[in-house]
Structures are given as structure tokens and as C-alpha cells.
C-alpha positions as CSV (number, residue, x, y, z in Angstrom):
1,X,22.9,11.7,-12.7
2,X,24.8,14.6,-14.6
3,X,24.8,18.2,-13.1
4,X,22.6,19.1,-16.6
5,X,19.7,16.9,-15.5
6,X,20.2,18.1,-11.5
7,X,20.1,21.7,-13.3
8,X,16.8,20.8,-15.3
9,X,13.3,22.5,-13.8
10,X,12.6,19.1,-12.4
11,X,12.3,19.5,-8.3
12,X,15.6,18.3,-7.1
13,X,14.4,15.8,-4.7
14,X,12.1,13.7,-7.7
15,X,15.1,13.3,-9.7
16,X,16.8,11.8,-6.3
17,X,13.7,9.6,-6.1
18,X,13.3,8.6,-9.8
19,X,17.3,8.0,-9.7
20,X,16.6,5.6,-7.0
21,X,13.8,4.0,-8.1
22,X,15.7,3.3,-11.5
23,X,18.3,1.8,-9.3
24,X,15.5,-0.7,-8.0
25,X,13.9,-1.3,-11.2
26,X,17.8,-1.6,-12.8
27,X,18.7,-4.1,-10.0
28,X,21.4,-2.1,-9.3
29,X,19.6,-2.2,-5.6
30,X,18.3,-5.2,-4.7
31,X,15.2,-6.6,-2.9
32,X,15.8,-6.7,0.7
33,X,19.3,-5.0,0.4
34,X,19.7,-1.7,2.6
35,X,20.4,1.2,0.5
36,X,23.5,3.6,0.3
37,X,23.2,5.8,3.8
38,X,21.4,9.5,3.2
39,X,25.2,10.8,3.6
40,X,26.4,9.0,0.3
41,X,22.9,9.3,-1.7
42,X,23.3,13.2,-0.9
43,X,26.8,12.8,-2.2
44,X,26.1,10.6,-5.5
45,X,23.1,13.1,-6.5
46,X,25.5,15.8,-5.2
47,X,22.2,17.3,-3.1
48,X,22.0,18.1,0.4
49,X,20.5,15.1,3.1
50,X,17.1,17.3,3.3
51,X,16.7,16.6,-0.4
52,X,17.7,13.1,-0.1
53,X,15.0,12.8,3.0
54,X,12.2,14.2,1.1
55,X,13.1,11.4,-1.9
56,X,13.1,8.9,-0.1
57,X,9.7,9.5,2.1
58,X,8.1,9.9,-1.4
59,X,9.1,6.3,-2.2
60,X,8.0,5.0,1.6
61,X,4.5,6.4,0.4
62,X,4.8,4.4,-2.9
63,X,5.9,1.6,-1.1
64,X,9.0,1.1,-3.0
65,X,11.8,1.2,0.2
66,X,11.3,0.9,3.8
67,X,13.1,3.0,6.8
68,X,14.3,1.1,9.6
69,X,14.9,3.0,12.6
70,X,18.3,2.7,13.8
71,X,19.3,0.2,10.5
72,X,18.8,2.4,7.7
73,X,16.2,2.2,4.6
74,X,15.5,-1.1,2.9
75,X,14.4,-1.8,-0.8
76,X,10.7,-3.8,0.0
77,X,10.9,-7.2,-1.1
78,X,8.3,-8.1,-3.4
79,X,4.8,-9.0,-2.0
80,X,4.0,-12.1,-0.1
81,X,1.8,-14.5,-1.8
82,X,0.3,-15.6,1.1
83,X,-2.3,-18.6,0.2
84,X,-5.5,-18.9,2.3
85,X,-6.2,-22.3,2.8
86,X,-8.1,-24.8,5.5
87,X,-4.7,-24.8,7.1
88,X,-2.2,-21.7,7.0
89,X,1.0,-21.5,9.0
90,X,2.2,-18.2,9.0
91,X,6.0,-19.9,8.9
92,X,5.4,-22.4,6.2
93,X,4.1,-19.8,4.3
94,X,7.4,-17.6,4.5
95,X,9.6,-20.0,4.7
96,X,8.4,-21.4,1.4
97,X,9.1,-18.2,-0.3
98,X,12.5,-18.6,1.0
99,X,12.4,-15.8,3.4
100,X,13.1,-16.1,7.2
101,X,9.9,-16.2,9.3
102,X,9.8,-14.5,12.6
103,X,7.2,-14.2,15.5
104,X,8.0,-11.3,18.7
105,X,5.3,-11.4,21.5
106,X,4.2,-7.6,21.8
107,X,1.7,-8.1,24.6
108,X,0.0,-10.8,26.9
109,X,-3.1,-10.4,29.4
110,X,-5.8,-11.9,30.8
111,X,-9.5,-10.5,30.0
112,X,-13.2,-12.1,30.5
113,X,-15.0,-13.1,27.2
114,X,-17.1,-11.0,25.5
115,X,-20.6,-12.3,24.1
116,X,-18.7,-12.4,20.3
117,X,-15.7,-14.1,21.5
118,X,-17.5,-16.9,23.8
119,X,-19.5,-17.5,20.3
120,X,-17.1,-17.8,18.8
121,X,-14.7,-19.8,21.2
122,X,-17.9,-22.2,22.2
123,X,-17.0,-20.1,25.7
124,X,-19.9,-18.8,28.4
125,X,-19.5,-14.6,28.5
126,X,-17.6,-13.5,30.9
127,X,-15.1,-17.3,30.6
128,X,-11.4,-16.1,31.3
129,X,-9.4,-15.4,28.2
130,X,-5.8,-14.8,27.0
131,X,-5.2,-12.1,24.9
132,X,-2.0,-12.2,22.7
133,X,-0.8,-9.1,20.6
134,X,1.9,-10.2,18.3
135,X,4.0,-9.1,15.4
136,X,5.0,-11.3,12.4
137,X,7.9,-10.2,10.3
138,X,9.1,-11.7,6.9
139,X,13.5,-11.3,6.9
140,X,13.4,-8.0,8.2
141,X,9.8,-6.9,6.8
142,X,6.8,-6.5,9.0
143,X,3.6,-8.4,7.6
144,X,1.3,-8.1,10.3
145,X,0.5,-7.4,13.5
146,X,-2.4,-10.0,15.3
147,X,-4.8,-10.3,18.3
148,X,-5.8,-13.8,19.2
149,X,-7.9,-14.7,22.0
150,X,-7.6,-18.1,23.7
151,X,-9.6,-19.9,26.3
152,X,-7.3,-18.9,29.5
153,X,-8.6,-22.5,31.3
154,X,-7.7,-24.9,28.1
155,X,-4.4,-22.8,27.8
156,X,-3.3,-21.2,30.9
157,X,0.1,-18.8,30.5
158,X,-0.6,-19.0,26.8
159,X,1.4,-15.8,26.7
160,X,4.6,-16.9,28.1
161,X,4.4,-19.9,26.6
162,X,4.4,-17.9,23.1
163,X,6.8,-15.6,24.2
164,X,9.5,-18.2,23.8
165,X,8.1,-20.1,21.0
166,X,7.2,-17.3,19.0
167,X,4.7,-19.2,16.7
168,X,0.9,-20.1,17.2
169,X,1.5,-23.6,15.6
170,X,4.2,-24.3,18.1
171,X,2.2,-22.4,21.2
172,X,-0.7,-25.0,20.3
173,X,1.7,-28.1,19.9
174,X,2.8,-27.3,23.3
175,X,-0.7,-28.3,24.6
176,X,-0.8,-31.2,22.8
177,X,-2.7,-29.6,19.9
178,X,-0.7,-31.6,17.2
179,X,-3.3,-30.3,13.9
180,X,-6.0,-27.5,13.3
181,X,-7.5,-26.1,10.5
182,X,-9.2,-22.6,9.5
183,X,-12.4,-22.8,10.6
184,X,-13.6,-19.4,8.9
185,X,-12.4,-15.6,7.6
186,X,-13.8,-12.6,7.1
187,X,-11.7,-10.3,5.0
188,X,-11.8,-6.5,5.0
189,X,-9.5,-3.5,4.3
190,X,-9.6,-0.5,6.5
191,X,-6.7,2.2,6.9
192,X,-4.0,1.5,10.0
193,X,-4.6,2.9,13.0
194,X,-1.8,5.0,14.2
195,X,-0.7,2.0,16.7
196,X,-0.4,-0.7,14.0
197,X,1.1,1.9,11.3
198,X,3.6,1.9,14.0
199,X,4.4,-1.3,14.5
200,X,4.2,-2.3,10.7
201,X,6.5,0.5,9.5
202,X,3.7,2.3,7.7
203,X,3.1,5.3,6.8
204,X,0.0,7.1,8.8
205,X,-3.2,6.4,6.0
206,X,-1.9,3.5,4.3
207,X,-4.2,0.6,3.8
208,X,-4.0,-3.2,5.8
209,X,-6.2,-6.3,4.7
210,X,-7.9,-7.5,8.0
211,X,-8.5,-10.8,8.6
212,X,-11.0,-12.3,11.5
213,X,-10.8,-15.9,11.7
214,X,-11.3,-18.9,13.9
215,X,-9.4,-22.0,14.1
216,X,-10.4,-25.5,15.1
217,X,-9.6,-28.8,16.2
218,X,-9.9,-31.9,14.2
219,X,-13.2,-32.6,15.4
220,X,-14.1,-28.9,14.6
221,X,-14.0,-27.5,18.1
222,X,-13.1,-24.2,18.2
223,X,-9.3,-23.5,19.4
224,X,-8.4,-19.8,18.6
225,X,-9.6,-16.5,17.6
226,X,-7.8,-13.8,16.2
227,X,-8.3,-10.5,14.2
228,X,-5.0,-10.1,11.8
229,X,-4.1,-6.6,10.2
230,X,-1.7,-7.2,7.3
231,X,0.6,-4.3,5.6
232,X,-1.4,-4.3,2.3
233,X,1.5,-3.3,0.0
234,X,3.9,-6.4,1.2
235,X,1.6,-9.1,0.9
236,X,-1.2,-10.8,-2.1
237,X,-3.7,-13.2,-0.7
238,X,-4.3,-16.3,-2.8
239,X,-7.6,-18.3,-2.4
240,X,-7.1,-21.7,-2.6
241,X,-9.6,-24.5,-2.9
242,X,-9.8,-26.9,-0.2
């Protein structure tokens, strides 16, 4: 960018933001790549770091870049095409896109089943459940936060197992469940709550896609029920038959 450009009436932060956006569109900054540091960008455009921060904040609000604490700012990868089918496996979907799936346990606890959770899982109200809070990512980008409930009697110590295997498919396999399918799904839209926004590296006020689902075994008996909150700007659902 020339000094003449910077001297024009357009705000400096807007010029920096436009320059970075052009760099992304032209491929100078690849999807998933870390951008130069704030200091380097400031030197490139001959502005101060406050101006750079404002430009990056605007690009983040638009879903073009993502700031990762302690690491830097990354160009957002293309939206993950997430098929909704009878057998939905996060690790397979992400791996099929050529990206690395990651699962991370946030917290695990036991709680009694509410009437609704008991109905979904085919249990009695008050039956002990394991509740698992997890974060799932593709490469370095957080994709969804999920809350999963399953029977503590059938899946004892499930939280400890998940912390090791970091996959619901692997967890169920640990207890002898080799195959399962989606029994039902319901999709709604919402604004990310503060805790979810922080975990998903989203600005406050950004949308999430909420998927309430129940998985069943080969005999159709409920195994797990969960509520997943997907970063809407990083995923697109693809509805498939069968």
C-alpha cells in the first residue's frame, strides 16, 4: 500500500483491513495460515499497533480471521461441509476434508436424569447419568462444543475414558458398542452464550447452530443424547438421504 493510499480520506484501520482481505482473496495468505504479527503488519502499512488491532478485530467479526490466544491470528479455513446422515462421525467427516480432528474433554460429572433426558435415553427419571462437556476442532479451529449425556450404569467412568480416547465413537467402542446410528436430530439457531463463545473463539453476539440429537444402537435402543453448538461461520450442514 502506498503512502498516497494511506493519506487518503479512508480510515487507516479500514485500509489495513482491506489490504489483508485482498491478500486472503489473492492467496498471499492461505486458509489456515498464521498472519504476520501485529508488529510486522504495522511496519508493512506504516501504522501503529492499535490501528492493526482494530483492523484485525473487524476481520474477525466478519469471520475472515481468528485470533488464537498466545499463538497469533490465523486466516479462517473454508467452512467444513458437515453431512447429516444416519451415521455421523465427527472424526471421519473432518478427516475426509483433509483436516485433523481433535477432541478435548472440558468437564465430566454425574447427575440425575431429568424427565426429558430420561425419556430420550429410555431410563427412569432420576437415573444416574454421566455428563460430558467436550470441544471438537478441525486442525486448530474450534468447530463445536457439545454436552453429552449417557447412562452411568451402562457406561461407568465414561468421562475418564473420553479424556483418554477423545472421541465418542472410541468411547462407545470401549464399552463394546461397535456400531450406532443417529436416531433423531433437531437443528435450531442461537446466539452463542459467553462461555461457548470463549471456547469457540467467537466474538460475543456471533451465531451458533444448535443440534439436539440422540444416537441409538443396532436394536434401536438409545445410547447417548447430546446438544452440540457449532460455530455457524465455520460449518455448513449437508442433509443426505439414508
